[in-house]
C-alpha positions in Angstrom: 0.0 0.0 0.0 1.1 3.6 -0.7 2.7 5.7 2.1 0.5 7.6 4.5 0.5 11.4 4.6 0.3 12.5 8.2 -1.1 15.9 9.1 -3.9 17.6 11.0 -4.1 14.7 13.4 -4.9 12.1 10.8 -3.3 9.8 8.3 -4.3 9.8 4.6 -3.2 7.1 2.2 -1.5 8.5 -0.9 -3.7 6.5 -3.3 -5.1 7.2 -6.7 -8.6 6.1 -7.8 -7.1 3.1 -9.6 -5.0 2.2 -6.6 -8.1 2.3 -4.4 -10.2 0.2 -6.7 -7.5 -2.4 -7.0 -7.2 -2.7 -3.2 -11.0 -3.1 -2.9 -11.1 -5.9 -5.5 -8.1 -7.6 -3.9 -9.9 -7.6 -0.5 -13.0 -9.2 -2.0 -11.0 -11.8 -3.9 -9.1 -12.7 -0.7 -12.4 -12.6 1.3 -11.2 -10.1 3.9 -12.6 -6.8 5.1 -11.5 -3.4 4.0 -12.8 -0.5 6.0 -12.8 2.8 3.9 -13.0 6.3 5.2 -12.6 9.7 3.5 -11.6 13.2 4.7 -12.4 16.6 3.3 -11.8 20.0 4.8 -15.0 19.8 6.9 -14.1 16.4 8.4 -10.6 17.5 9.2 -11.8 20.5 11.0 -14.3 18.4 13.0 -11.9 15.7 14.1 -9.5 18.3 15.7 -11.9 18.4 18.7 -14.1 15.3 18.1 -12.1 12.4 19.6 -14.6 9.8 18.5 -14.5 10.9 14.9 -10.7 11.1 14.9 -10.6 7.5 16.3 -13.1 6.3 13.8 -11.2 7.8 10.8 -7.8 6.7 12.0 -9.0 3.1 12.5 -9.9 2.7 8.9 -7.8 0.5 6.6 -7.9 3.1 3.8 -8.3 6.8 4.2 -8.8 8.7 0.9 -8.8 12.4 0.4 -12.3 13.6 -0.8 -11.8 17.3 -1.2 -9.6 19.3 -3.6 -8.7 21.7 -0.8 -7.0 18.9 1.1 -5.0 18.0 -2.0 -3.9 21.6 -2.3 -3.1 21.7 1.5 -0.9 18.6 1.2 1.2 20.3 -1.5 1.4 23.5 0.5 2.6 21.4 3.5 5.2 19.6 1.4 3.6 16.2 1.4 1.7 16.1 -1.9 -1.1 13.6 -2.4 -1.6 12.0 -5.8 -5.2 13.0 -6.4 -8.6 13.5 -4.9 -10.6 10.3 -4.7 -14.1 11.7 -4.6 -16.7 9.5 -2.7 -19.4 9.7 -5.4 -16.9 8.8 -8.1 -15.5 5.9 -6.0 -18.9 4.6 -5.3 -19.9 4.8 -9.0 -16.8 2.8 -10.0 -17.4 0.2 -7.3 -21.0 -0.3 -8.4 -19.7 -0.9 -11.9 -17.2 -3.4 -10.5 -19.9 -5.2 -8.5 -22.0 -5.5 -11.7 -19.0 -6.8 -13.7 -17.9 -9.3 -11.0 -21.4 -10.2 -9.9 -20.8 -8.9 -6.4 -23.8 -7.8 -4.2 -24.2 -4.4 -2.6 -26.2 -3.2 0.5 -27.4 0.4 0.6 -28.0 2.0 4.0 -29.0 5.6 4.3 -30.9 8.7 3.0 -34.7 8.9 3.1 -36.8 5.9 2.2 -38.0 7.4 -1.1 -34.4 8.2 -2.1 -32.8 4.9 -1.3 -35.8 3.0 -2.8 -35.5 5.1 -6.0 -31.7 4.4 -6.2 -32.4 0.6 -5.8 -34.8 0.8 -8.7 -32.2 2.7 -10.8 -29.6 0.1 -10.1 -31.9 -2.8 -10.8 -32.9 -1.4 -14.1 -29.4 -0.3 -15.1 -27.6 -3.4 -14.0 -29.6 -6.3 -12.6 -31.9 -7.0 -9.6 -29.3 -9.5 -8.4 -26.8 -6.6 -7.6 -29.0 -5.6 -4.6 -28.4 -7.6 -1.5 -30.5 -5.3 0.6 -31.3 -1.7 1.6 -32.7 0.5 4.3 -33.2 4.2 5.0 -30.8 6.0 7.3 -33.3 7.1 9.9 -33.1 4.8 12.9 -32.4 4.8 16.6 -29.4 3.4 18.3 -31.4 0.4 19.6 -32.2 -0.5 16.0 -28.5 -0.8 15.0 -27.9 -4.5 16.0 -30.8 -5.7 13.9 -29.7 -3.5 11.0 -26.2 -4.9 11.2 -27.5 -8.5 11.3 -29.6 -7.8 8.2 -26.6 -6.5 6.4 -24.5 -9.5 7.3 -27.3 -12.0 6.5 -27.8 -10.4 3.1 -24.5 -11.8 1.8 -23.4 -8.4 0.5 -19.7 -7.9 -0.4 -20.0 -4.1 -0.4 -21.8 -1.8 2.1 -22.4 1.9 1.3 -23.6 4.0 4.2 -25.1 7.4 3.3 -25.7 9.2 6.5 -24.1 12.4 7.8 -20.8 12.8 9.5 -19.8 11.9 12.1 -22.6 9.3 12.4 -21.5 7.3 9.4 -17.8 7.1 10.5 -18.8 6.2 14.0 -21.3 3.6 12.9 -18.7 1.8 10.7 -16.1 2.0 13.5 -18.5 0.7 16.1 -19.7 -2.3 14.0 -16.6 -3.0 12.0 -16.0 -6.4 13.7 -19.7 -7.4 13.5 -19.6 -6.6 9.8 -16.4 -8.6 9.2 -18.1 -10.8 6.6 -18.8 -7.8 4.5 -15.6 -7.3 2.4 -15.9 -3.6 1.8 -17.5 -1.0 4.1 -17.7 2.7 3.2 -19.4 5.9 4.2 -20.7 7.9 1.2 -22.4 10.9 2.7 -25.0 12.4 0.4 -24.1 10.2 -2.6 -27.5 8.5 -2.6 -29.2 11.9 -3.1 -26.9 12.6 -6.1 -27.4 9.3 -7.8 -31.1 9.2 -7.2 -31.4 12.7 -8.9 -32.4 14.6 -5.8 -29.3 16.8 -5.7 -27.3 17.9 -8.7 -23.5 17.5 -8.6 -21.2 20.3 -9.7 -20.0 20.4 -13.3 -16.6 18.8 -13.9 -14.8 22.1 -14.3 -16.0 23.1 -10.8 -15.0 19.8 -9.3 -11.5 20.1 -10.8 -11.2 23.8 -9.7 -12.1 22.9 -6.1 -15.4 24.7 -6.3 -17.8 21.8 -5.8 -18.4 22.9 -2.3 -19.6 26.3 -3.6 -22.0 24.6 -6.1 -23.4 22.6 -3.2 -23.7 25.7 -1.0 -25.8 27.5 -3.8 -28.3 24.7 -3.8 -28.9 24.8 0.0 -27.4 28.0 1.4 -29.4 28.0 4.7 -28.2 24.5 5.6 -24.7 24.7 4.2 -23.4 28.2 4.9 -21.9 27.4 8.3 -20.4 24.1 7.1 -18.6 25.6 4.1 -18.0 29.3 4.8 -17.1 28.9 8.5 -15.6 25.5 8.1 -13.4 26.4 5.2 -12.0 29.4 7.1 -11.1 27.2 10.0 -9.5 24.7 7.6 -7.3 27.4 6.1 -6.3 28.6 9.6 -5.4 25.0 10.6 -3.2 24.5 7.5 -1.3 27.8 8.1 -0.8 26.8 11.7 0.5 23.4 10.6 2.9 25.0 8.1 4.3 27.8 10.2 4.0 26.7 13.8 3.7 22.9 14.1 5.6 21.7 11.1 4.5 18.1 11.7 3.2 17.2 8.3 5.1 14.2 7.0 5.1 11.2 4.8 5.1 7.8 6.5 6.4 5.0 4.4 4.7 2.4 6.5 1.3 1.2 5.2 
């Protein structure tokens, strides 16, 4: 596995999209579990004070960077990451892989009408056999053991969890061992809403320019202003503090 980039109290694997897909497929072929996590500017800001979130992220087998700002920050700090591995893009590629290799997926998250619509889309585009099971993301803590049992019993090789941070990270960390028969587990945030057509994703030029957050903000300004405008400012401050005061960013050659 590629070296880890260590900064802002976490470790990010220096992986490309192709690298990540190869590792996932290898885990499935070898029938072992791969726990995936991703960080963007917002998550990195949150985990500075959220010990549970930091522990959940750092316990993952793979941590990708899902945010162009983090890629830029890594270059500024002298530990450049290969590229952004966006969660929606990774999920889309893995769904294609599941169809090609006849793997089964489990979808957990979003509102019932959203996840149900996404299931219908995948059944029509690929095959009904690709769906091992699904459930909306609105549940209580006491429901979790039954949900985990349903996921395991479904025989899914891939689990995609579309609930907000830090809930998705903490859920996967908490039940990682109980989900050991599921070869790949991943939090995908709002990806179900995107693929079900509820939310539009930014054009490619905005994604490549690091402006996808701004496109998302324009769609829901009342809900997103604090996360992006305040959060991005805090992220910039953290990066400058790391650069000029801490100086702890480094590349770790150990996997």
